[in-house]
C-alpha positions in Angstrom: 101.2 53.5 56.7 101.8 57.9 56.6 104.4 59.0 58.8 103.0 59.5 62.4 104.9 62.4 63.2 104.4 65.1 60.2 106.2 68.1 61.2 108.4 69.2 64.4 109.3 72.7 65.9 112.6 73.3 67.8 112.5 76.6 69.6 115.9 78.5 69.3 117.5 81.5 70.9 119.7 82.3 67.8 118.4 81.6 64.9 121.5 82.3 62.8 123.6 80.2 65.1 121.3 77.3 65.3 120.8 77.2 61.4 125.0 77.2 61.2 125.0 75.0 63.6 122.3 72.5 62.4 123.9 73.0 58.7 127.1 71.5 60.3 125.6 68.3 62.2 123.2 67.4 59.6 125.7 67.8 56.8 123.5 69.6 54.8 123.1 73.6 54.1 119.3 74.6 55.8 117.5 77.4 54.2 115.9 80.1 56.1 112.2 80.9 55.1 110.3 84.2 55.8 106.7 84.0 56.8 104.3 86.8 57.5 105.9 88.0 61.0 108.2 85.3 61.2 111.7 83.8 60.0 112.5 80.0 60.4 115.3 77.5 59.4 113.9 74.5 57.6 115.2 71.3 58.3 116.2 69.8 54.9 113.0 67.4 53.7 111.7 66.4 50.2 108.1 66.7 49.3 106.2 64.0 51.4 109.0 63.3 53.9 108.9 64.7 57.7 109.8 68.2 57.8 110.2 70.6 60.7 111.8 73.8 61.6 113.9 76.2 63.8 112.0 79.1 65.5 112.3 81.8 68.0 109.8 82.7 70.6 109.3 84.9 73.1 106.6 82.0 74.7 108.8 78.4 73.8 112.2 78.0 75.0 114.8 75.2 74.3 114.9 72.2 76.7 117.0 69.4 77.8 113.7 67.9 78.9 110.6 67.0 77.6 110.2 65.6 74.1 113.4 64.3 72.0 113.4 64.5 68.3 115.5 61.9 66.5 117.6 63.1 63.4 118.7 61.1 60.7 122.4 60.7 60.9 122.3 57.4 58.9 125.3 55.9 57.3 127.0 59.1 59.1 126.8 59.1 62.5 130.7 59.1 63.4 131.2 62.0 61.0 128.1 63.6 62.9 128.6 63.1 66.9 132.2 64.7 65.7 131.3 68.2 64.4 128.3 68.6 67.6 131.0 70.4 70.0 132.4 72.4 67.2 129.2 73.8 66.8 128.1 74.7 70.1 126.8 71.4 71.1 127.6 69.2 73.5 127.3 65.1 73.7 125.0 63.9 76.1 125.4 60.2 75.9 128.0 59.1 73.3 127.2 56.6 70.5 125.5 53.6 71.7 123.1 50.7 70.4 119.0 50.9 71.0 118.8 47.0 70.1 117.8 46.1 66.8 116.7 49.9 65.9 120.3 50.6 65.1 122.8 53.6 66.9 122.4 56.7 68.5 123.9 60.2 70.2 122.0 62.0 72.6 123.7 65.6 72.0 122.3 69.0 73.2 122.3 71.3 69.9 123.8 74.8 70.7 120.3 75.9 71.7 119.9 73.6 74.7 117.7 71.3 73.0 118.4 67.7 74.0 118.3 66.1 70.7 119.1 62.5 69.3 121.2 61.8 66.1 120.3 58.5 64.7 121.5 55.8 62.3 120.2 52.1 61.2 
């Protein structure tokens, strides 16, 4: 079955700060990409994988309310949580089990978005 989620757009206030923060939290360098009239920070992903981007907009703003994206921290959740606050985020819920679906921590990123960090 194909992934039900195919892409996500994560609004940010400061693209440079967000790219630096997400690179540290994800443990991978994010790449910026230029599109006509827009620059985004691409979340690391390969061909055929679910991807997403960080972007700035006058209409869309970061929020701690609403949809929550789960980011892959498989096998490195503790290390990922450890760098959140040093990179402008805050821990909302520390690491906890989510039944048979692994563990997660819920954070607010450097831009004010609520995000889950997930590991099997």
